[in-house]
C-alpha positions in Angstrom: 109.5 70.1 67.3 111.5 70.6 64.6 111.9 68.2 61.9 113.9 67.9 58.3 112.2 69.2 55.5 113.8 69.6 51.9 117.3 70.4 53.5 115.8 73.1 55.9 114.7 71.9 59.7 111.2 73.3 59.3 108.7 72.8 62.6 105.5 70.9 61.7 102.2 72.6 61.0 99.5 72.8 59.0 98.3 75.9 57.1 94.9 76.3 58.0 91.5 77.7 56.6 91.3 79.8 60.1 94.9 80.7 59.2 94.3 81.8 56.1 91.2 84.0 57.0 93.4 85.4 59.9 96.1 86.6 57.6 93.6 87.9 55.1 92.1 90.4 57.7 95.5 91.1 59.1 96.7 92.2 55.6 94.0 94.9 55.4 94.3 95.8 58.9 97.8 96.9 58.4 97.5 98.1 55.3 94.7 100.5 57.0 97.4 101.0 60.3 100.1 102.4 57.2 97.2 104.5 55.7 97.0 106.4 58.5 100.6 106.9 59.5 100.3 105.4 63.1 104.3 103.8 62.2 105.1 106.5 64.9 102.6 107.2 67.4 103.0 110.4 69.5 106.1 110.5 72.1 102.5 109.8 75.0 100.9 107.2 73.0 104.2 105.7 72.5 105.5 105.9 76.0 101.8 104.4 77.5 102.1 101.3 74.5 105.2 100.6 75.8 104.3 101.1 79.6 101.4 98.2 79.0 103.6 96.1 76.9 105.8 96.0 80.4 103.2 95.7 82.4 101.6 92.5 80.8 104.1 90.6 79.6 105.4 90.1 83.1 102.5 90.1 84.6 101.9 86.8 82.8 104.8 85.8 84.9 103.9 86.9 87.8 104.9 90.6 88.4 102.7 92.1 91.1 103.6 95.8 90.2 100.5 97.8 88.2 100.7 99.9 85.7 101.1 103.3 88.0 103.9 101.3 90.2 105.5 100.4 87.0 105.1 104.1 85.3 106.5 105.4 88.6 109.5 102.8 88.5 110.6 104.2 84.5 110.0 107.7 86.0 112.9 107.1 88.8 110.6 107.7 91.6 110.2 105.6 94.8 107.8 102.2 94.8 106.9 99.9 97.3 107.0 96.4 96.2 109.4 93.5 96.0 112.7 94.5 94.8 112.7 91.1 92.2 109.4 92.7 90.6 111.3 96.4 90.5 114.4 95.0 88.8 112.2 92.6 86.2 110.7 96.6 85.3 113.8 98.1 84.8 115.6 95.7 83.2 112.5 95.1 80.9 112.4 98.9 80.1 116.2 99.3 79.2 115.2 95.7 76.5 112.0 97.7 75.1 114.1 100.8 74.9 116.4 99.5 72.7 114.5 97.1 69.9 116.5 98.3 67.0 119.6 97.2 68.4 118.5 93.5 68.5 118.6 91.6 65.3 116.0 89.4 65.3 117.8 86.5 63.0 120.8 85.9 65.5 121.1 83.7 68.1 124.0 86.4 69.5 121.6 89.0 69.1 119.1 86.6 71.3 121.1 86.1 74.2 122.3 89.5 74.6 118.6 90.3 75.2 117.9 87.5 77.6 120.8 88.8 79.8 119.6 92.1 79.5 116.3 91.2 80.9 117.1 88.6 83.4 120.6 90.4 84.7 120.2 90.2 88.8 117.6 87.9 88.5 119.2 85.1 87.6 122.9 83.4 88.1 124.0 83.0 84.5 121.7 85.6 82.2 122.1 85.4 78.3 122.7 81.5 78.7 121.4 78.0 77.7 120.0 76.0 80.6 122.1 73.6 81.5 119.6 71.7 83.8 116.7 69.4 82.3 113.4 71.9 83.4 109.7 70.7 83.5 106.8 73.4 82.7 104.6 73.1 85.6 100.8 74.4 85.2 99.1 74.2 88.6 100.8 71.4 90.3 101.1 68.9 87.2 104.3 68.7 84.7 102.2 70.5 81.9 105.4 70.5 79.4 108.8 68.4 79.7 111.7 70.5 77.8 114.1 68.7 75.8 117.4 67.6 77.3 119.7 70.8 78.3 122.3 69.3 75.5 120.3 69.3 72.9 119.4 73.3 73.5 121.7 74.7 71.1 121.2 72.7 68.4 117.4 73.1 68.0 117.7 76.8 69.0 120.4 76.8 65.8 117.7 75.1 63.8 114.8 77.4 64.7 116.9 80.7 63.5 117.8 78.4 60.3 113.9 78.3 59.6 113.2 81.6 60.5 116.2 83.1 58.1 115.5 81.0 55.3 112.0 79.0 55.2 109.4 81.0 52.3 106.3 81.0 54.8 104.9 84.6 55.4 107.2 86.2 58.7 103.7 86.7 60.2 103.7 82.5 60.5 107.3 82.6 61.1 107.1 85.0 63.9 104.4 82.6 65.5 105.9 79.6 65.2 109.5 80.8 66.4 107.4 81.7 69.6 105.6 78.3 69.6 109.2 76.4 69.1 110.6 78.7 71.7 108.8 77.7 74.1 108.6 74.4 73.4 112.4 74.1 74.2 112.8 76.2 76.7 116.0 77.4 76.2 116.5 79.3 79.9 116.6 78.4 83.4 114.2 81.6 83.2 112.7 84.1 81.3 111.1 82.2 78.4 107.8 83.4 78.3 109.1 87.5 78.1 111.7 85.9 75.5 109.1 84.4 73.4 106.9 87.2 73.0 109.4 90.0 72.9 111.0 88.0 70.0 108.4 87.5 68.1 107.7 90.9 68.7 111.1 91.8 67.2 110.7 89.7 64.2 107.5 91.1 63.3 109.2 94.7 63.6 112.1 93.8 61.0 109.3 93.7 58.2 106.0 95.5 59.9 108.1 99.2 62.1 104.4 99.6 63.4 105.3 96.4 65.6 107.0 98.5 67.7 104.2 100.3 69.0 101.1 97.4 69.2 101.3 96.0 72.7 99.9 92.3 71.5 100.9 91.5 75.3 97.8 92.9 76.6 95.7 90.6 74.7 97.8 87.9 75.7 97.1 88.6 79.0 93.4 89.6 78.8 93.5 86.1 77.4 96.1 84.2 79.4 94.4 81.1 79.8 93.6 80.2 76.2 97.1 81.1 75.5 98.5 78.2 77.5 96.0 76.2 76.6 96.8 76.4 72.7 100.6 75.8 73.8 98.9 72.7 75.6 97.0 71.3 72.3 100.2 72.1 69.7 102.1 70.1 72.5 99.6 67.4 72.3 99.0 67.4 68.7 102.8 67.9 67.8 102.7 70.8 65.8 101.9 74.2 65.9 99.1 74.8 64.4 96.1 75.8 67.0 99.3 77.9 68.5 99.5 80.1 65.4 95.6 80.5 64.9 95.7 81.8 68.7 98.8 84.3 68.0 97.4 85.5 64.9 93.8 86.1 66.6 96.0 88.1 68.7 97.2 90.5 66.2 94.3 90.9 64.5 92.6 92.4 67.5 95.6 94.3 68.3 96.1 96.0 65.0 92.0 96.4 65.6 92.9 98.3 68.6 95.7 100.4 67.1 93.1 101.9 64.5 90.8 102.9 67.3 93.6 105.0 68.2 94.1 107.1 64.6 92.2 110.0 65.8 93.9 110.1 69.3 94.7 114.1 69.5 97.9 115.0 68.1 99.5 118.6 68.8 100.7 120.7 65.5 103.7 119.6 65.9 104.1 116.1 66.5 101.0 115.9 62.8 104.1 118.0 61.0 106.7 115.2 62.8 105.0 112.2 61.1 104.2 114.3 58.0 107.5 115.3 57.3 109.2 111.6 58.2 107.2 110.0 55.3 106.8 112.5 52.2 108.1 114.1 49.6 110.6 116.8 49.6 107.7 119.5 48.4 104.1 118.8 48.8 100.7 120.9 49.7 98.5 121.9 51.8 96.4 119.3 49.8 98.7 116.7 50.4 99.4 117.4 54.2 95.4 117.1 54.5 95.1 113.6 53.2 97.0 111.9 55.5 95.1 113.6 58.7 91.7 113.4 57.1 90.2 114.2 60.4 91.6 118.5 60.2 90.1 121.0 59.0 91.6 123.1 55.9 92.1 126.3 58.5 93.7 123.6 61.2 96.1 122.3 58.1 97.1 125.7 57.0 98.2 126.8 61.1 99.8 123.7 61.2 101.9 124.5 58.1 102.2 128.3 59.0 103.8 126.9 62.8 106.1 124.6 61.1 107.4 127.4 58.8 107.8 129.7 61.6 109.6 126.8 63.8 112.2 126.2 60.2 110.9 123.0 59.5 109.9 123.4 55.8 109.5 126.4 54.1 106.8 128.1 51.6 106.9 129.5 48.3 104.2 130.5 46.1 100.8 132.3 46.9 96.9 130.8 48.0 95.9 127.7 45.7 99.4 127.8 44.2 101.7 127.4 47.6 103.8 124.8 47.6 106.0 123.7 50.8 109.4 122.3 50.8 110.5 119.9 53.9 114.6 121.6 54.6 116.7 118.7 54.8 119.1 118.3 58.2 115.7 119.8 60.6 115.8 118.6 64.1 111.9 117.6 64.1 109.8 118.2 67.4 111.8 117.0 70.1 113.7 120.0 70.0 110.6 122.6 70.1 108.6 121.3 72.9 108.8 122.7 76.2 
């Protein structure tokens, strides 16, 4: 519920001790993720994460397809299942494969994402609702959304808050998620849009969130998700929901950190390193990123990269320096 605050329409919430503690721990884990150069995981991990994200987010909304069936849909294989569920997966894959095309601060982009997400599922995808809606929990109305004529101004206020308020972006992403669910701007697809847009907001400052499927944690704690929404509705502020979502983010980062030693190929290691390194470097620089590999493995990686024309070598033994070659096409060109 957005209220006026110092000329900015600011939603009500408190920065509780729980929130402060979670923000502190999240900051540490984000630092660890960056230190381990997991901003761009290997292609297989990225594919798995997208499948988990799509499966979890759609499953929360009642989609019946398994992860295996979703994988088959994305590989254009024949799948036996409700056409609506298959269409949801196909649409979600389009959206999640184009995350960088959306601007999290623009309503126009928000509506475009909803249109892609809900094409062939709604009569008017990408349009705000024109009717009253109530959100059911079981057989009871858990929340009566604001009238449709108020939706455009409420969403404008919410985007103005997102762009203008000085709070941490991690907190604002949670607030946006809650307030969007409260406004319920669409006739359908609100839940998946709330989770998608929080990902986009976080990605703008922390690119690693493109590869962190926090929807999986939400699915595992689905009752807690709805309970946090309900408590926030009853209290008239989003503090409870912020605490819940920050806990989800922390757990998701912890899972990501547990993947840091997944086996990468030599070319995948080189790609990750070259995208984030200086023009010249040593084997020691390379090993400072991939601390779990031996010096012999590092030497083989760099030798292969030289042979593939990704880097050049000068000097001898402990005087050896490597130089990144500009305009080089990285591993995707060289994988079979």
